N, C-alpha and C positions, 0 to 999 in steps of 0.2 A: 407263404401264400395263405395257408390255412389260418394262421394267426391274424392276418389282415382281414380275411373274410369274417372270422369270428368277432373281431373288434368292430367291424362295420355293422354287423348284425346287432351287436350289443348296444350300440348307440341308437339304433333304430327302434328299440323296444323299451318303453317305460315299464318298469316292474308292475305298476298299478294296472297295466292292461290285463294281466292275468286274473285280477280280481273280477273283471267284468266279462268273463269268458263263458263259453257255451257249456262247458263241462264243470259246473261248480260242485262243491261238496254236497253230498246228499243232505236233506233236511234233518234237523236234530229230532230225535225221538228216543224213547227208552231203549237202552241197550239190553239185548237178550243174551243169555249165556249160550255157550256152545251147544249146538243141536236144536236151537230154537230161533224163530224169526218173528218179527213184529207184524201183526195183522191189524191193519187200519180199521177193518170192520168191527172187530171185537175189542180193539184197543188193548191188546194183550200179546204176550209172547206165546207162540204156538210151536209145536214140534215141527221140525223140517220135514218129517214124514207124514204128519197128519194135518197139514194145512189145506186151505182152499184158495190159495193165491193164484191169480191168473199169471200169464207169462210176463205182462208188463210190470205187475207188482213184484214178481220174482226178480226181474231185471233190476228194479230199483233196490231191492233188498241185497242183491249181489253187489251193486255199486256201494251200498252202505257198509256191507261187510268188508269189501276190499278197501274202502277208505279207512276203516278201522284196523287194517292189517290182518284181518281174519280170512286169509286166502283159502285155507282148507275148508272152512265153513262155507265160503262162497262157492267152492267147487261142488259141495254137496248139493246146493241149489242149482248150479249150472247143469248138473247131471239130470235134473228134472225138467229142464227146458228143451225145446226142440234142438237136437244136435246139429242140424244143418243151418240154423239161424246165424246170420253174420254177427249179431250182438253176442250170442252165446260163444261163438268162436273167438270173438275179440276178447271177451273177458276170460275165456280159458287161456288165451295167450297171455293176458295181463297177469293173472294169478300164477301161472307157471313161471313167468319171468321173475315175478317178485319172490317166488319160492326158490329161485336159483336154477330153474330149468330153461335156460336160454334157447336151446335147440328146439325143444317142444314148443316154446312160446312162438318162435318164428314160424313153425309149421302151422300153428293155429292162426296166426295173423295172415299167413299166405292163403289159407283156406277161406278165411273171412273175406279177403280181398278178391278171391276167385268168385265168391258168391255175390259180392257187392264192391266193385272197384271204386265206388264213390264213398266208401266208409272211411271218412277222414279220421275218425277216432282210432280205428285199427292202424291206419297209416302213422298217426302220431305216436301210438304206443310202440309200433315197430321201429319207428325212427328213434324213440327214446332208447330202445334196446341197442340200436346201432351206436348211439352216442355213448352208452355205457361200455360198449366194446371198443370204442375209439374209432369206429368206422364212419367218419364224418361225411365222406362222399356218399355212402348209402343213405345216411340220414338226410342229406341235402336232396337226394333224389326223391325221398318220401315227402319232403317239404314242398318241392316243386309239384308233385302229384296232388298234394292237398290243395294247393292253390289252383291247379288245373281243374279240380273237381268242385270249385266254388267255395273252398274253405278259408279263403283269406279273411282274416279278422276273427276267426273262431278260436276257441280254446285250443283246438288241435293244432292250428297253425302257430298261434302265439307261444304255446308251451314248447313246441318242437324248435321253433326259431330261437327261443331263449336257451334251450338245452344245447343247441349247436353253438351258440355264442359263448356260453359259459363252460361247455364241456361236461356239464352235469345234467343227468336226466331230471325232468320235472314231471311227475305223474299226477299231481293234483294242483 
């Protein structure tokens, strides 16, 4: 049954659909060494402790660091963001999962979804974690909830649908 479902989903999703998705890779910019982040205002790398970035800029920098696999550096910035923000919680979950802390990741995703049940990105990342653990039923539940919250056609829905179909998580 699981194989039939995964096969059906695979035929429904062109791989190119991931390229036109909501959660694209962050824009290219200079890479800063560990302990520094890029400041658009000064067009230079500044210390993670002595920056003047606002929450939205920090969020974009967290995404860029995560995309580059610099999860510990991303967590340094996440610690400077509002702890109860669902975006902060989502990326704390993501970085923890990528660092091998699956249980902590699921706790963060759960907290993000308690704050904002319509956070389809948190649902997608949570679903990716379920796929990695082989829990396809739980991943399908998150896929249905993404769709119920208006996420059909978004990166969140497309990536999770692909992960379920292939049995492999897709984070970017």
